[in-house]
N, C-alpha and C positions, 0 to 999 in steps of 0.2 A: 445414449439416448440407443437406439439399433438400429440396424441399414438391412432394414425389411431386403433389402438385394442377394446380404450374406448369407451364405449356405453353409456353417459347417459343421462337419462330421464325428464322430463321438464313438471310441471303443471303449465301453468300461471295461477294465480290467483286474478283477480282486485276485491276491493271493490263495484267501479259501475254495476249498470245494469241494465237499461231502463226501461224492464218490473219485476224485480225484484230485487229489492237493495240487494246491500251485501250477492249475492243468496250462495254466498260461501260458508257461517254461516249455512247456514236455514237448520233447524231441520230437515231429513230422517229416520227417525227412529228410533227416541233418536240419533243420531249419526248428527254433521254439514258434509253438502255433500262435504265439501272436504279431511276431512280423509273415509270416506267412496271411491271417488278417490283415494288415496295414499292408502290406507291397499289393492285396486286393480292391481295399477300398483307396489306396492311392490312385491305382489306374482309373478311378472316376472321374466323367472332364469339366462336371457343374459344380468341384465343391472349388470352397476358396482356401479352407483347411480341412488340415483331421488329426486330431488332438485322439490321445491316451487316454482315460482319467485311470489310477491305479492308485491301492492303498500302499504301495509294495516295493522298496526302494531297486529290489534286484528286478523288475519289471518295466521297471521308472529307465535305469541301463540300460539295458538293454536296447530296449526301444531308443534312443538315445543314440546308442552306437548304431544303429543305421540310419542314421542320421532324421527317426521320425521327431515330432514333439508328445510331452507325454506331460503330463496334468495330475500332482501330487495332489487325491482325494479323502476324506473323512477313510475312518476301517466299519465306523457303526451303521451307514448309509442301510435303509431296510430295502431299499430295492439298487439297481440299472443305472432305472430313471433319476432320481435323487441323489447321484454319480453324477451320471451326464452337468443336471443340472448346475452343482457347484466345482461343474470341471470349466463353465461357457460366464459361470457369476461373472468375472472382469473381460466378456469379447462385445464385440457388438456385434453379432452376427441376429442376426434378424429371424432364421432358419437354423436347426438344430435337426440333424437325422443322428439318431442312436441308431448303432450296426454290431450286433452279438460278438464280443471278442471270444467265441470259440466254435466261431463259424470261420473254416481255412477257406474256405469255397467262394465265400456269403460270390455274390455277382452284381458289378461291376455300372451294371446297364441299371438294372431296379433300382440303384443309389441317382441315378442317371433323375431316373423316370419319377419316380418319389421324387427330387428338385424342382423337377417340371413341375409337374401340378402343385406348388407349393408357391414356386414365384410367381403361379401362368393365372395363378383363383385365389385371389385373396383372402374370398368367403372360407377354404378351409381350412379349421385350427388347429387341426393333423394330419397329419395318410402312414395306411399303412400297406402290409403286401397278404394274399391270399393261393391261396391256388389251388387247382379241383379236387377233388377227393374221387380216388378211382377202388381205391379197397373197400368191400365192407366194416374189416377190420378194425383200419384206423378210423372209420365211418362213427363206431363203436368204445372205440379209446378212449380215455379219458382225462390221454397227457398228449389228444393229439383236440386243438381247441379251431370247432365251428366258427366261421360271421356268417351272419344274411346281413346282404345290404337290400335298401330303398332302388329305384329306378335313378338317384342320382351318381347312384354307386356308397351313397355315403352308411355307417358302417351302422350298425339297428341295435343286433348287440356281437355278444361273444358268450360260450359256452363249453359246456366240455362234453355236456350231455348232445346229443345224435339231434341239429335245430334244425331247419324245421321239421319237423316229427312229422311221420310220412301216416297215419292216420289205418289205409286202408293196404299195409306195408310200404318197407321198402326196398327202393330195385334194386332187381339185381348189379344195376350199372348204376354209382352214385352219380355217377361228374358229372349228366346236367343243373344236379340244383344244391350238392354240401361243396361248401366251401373251407379248405384247412388253415385257418390262419399262420402265419408267415412272420418270426416278433421282428420288424425291421420298424422301426416312425420316424415321421419326422415329426421335426412339431411345432407350428409358429409358439416367436419369444416368451409370448407374456402367457399361452395358453398352460406354455411346460411350465416358469413361473408360477401361475395360478393350480396345477395340479398338485406339485411339490409340496405346497403351504397349507394342501386340503388332507382332512385325518379318513384316512382308510373309510369308504362306501360297508353296507351289508352285505351288497353285491359283488362285489370285493371282495370279503371275507369267506361269504357264502361258498365262491367258487375257486375263487382262488387267481385271479387276474384284473391287475392290476389296470388292465385298461376299461376293465369294469367304471373304474373311476373319475376319467375322464371324460364315457361317455354319464355318467351323472352330472358333472359337469353341464353337462351340456352341451359337448364337444359337435361340431363338426370336423368330422376322420369321413377323408374319404377311404376305401382301401381297390388296386389298379390294381391285375390282374399280373401273375407272374406262372411262369414253370419253372422258377426257382422251390425247391421242397425247404432248400434250409441240413443243412448239413453239422450239428452242433458234436462235439467231440465230451463228450463223459463219465466215458470212463476206456481203458486198453485197452478191450476190442474197442473201438471209436477212430483209435486213432490207426490201427491196424489198416482198417477200410479208411480211412482218409487219404492215407500212403497211395492205399492201390488208387482209387480215383484222380489223384493227382499221378497219380502215372499217365494216367489215359487224361489228361489234360496239358 
């Protein structure tokens, strides 16, 4: 039986990567990427435990060598969500926070705020985050996922298209209306299990956005505001950019 107040952070970290193979172990400022992420997540105060979910012995050894906890998972998971679900299958945590393994500057305060909103309001099945879009190029970029919400902050839809559509012309400053989705998720345990046991939906397959499966299943998903836009590491150029930001940080 789940402990409804126990919160576990899980960092999925697979070895394979199309653009940057083995990126979890790529050194950034003298330390593997996964350890930068782990250090930031450990700074969150509202997590009862932190796990790295991996499919590779090398990643496990690096994490455990730094005093972290690693859980070995299957290699063939179609998504990080499935990997997270396997990693917590024997845990009694009632709330799971999925933190991307390629964002070495993830904000610990954002993790705590997501944990807090899930602990304080049991009506939410999931939680995630968004930040204002300030650049028209980002508004129209398919790689930047947009989200619209209802009056209670609940997610209504996610899309790679600019939503809502501005019939009379898009504003020069889109920040008042348009929000960029940030890929961090908090799940109520029962709903996480439901997501991974359900097949992909037509909308999910069309937009290639897994969170649309959750909405199709009826998820009440809160979207909290953040200034953290997330800096992912996908290419060698990203490594240099993050090293510069770490120096400032």
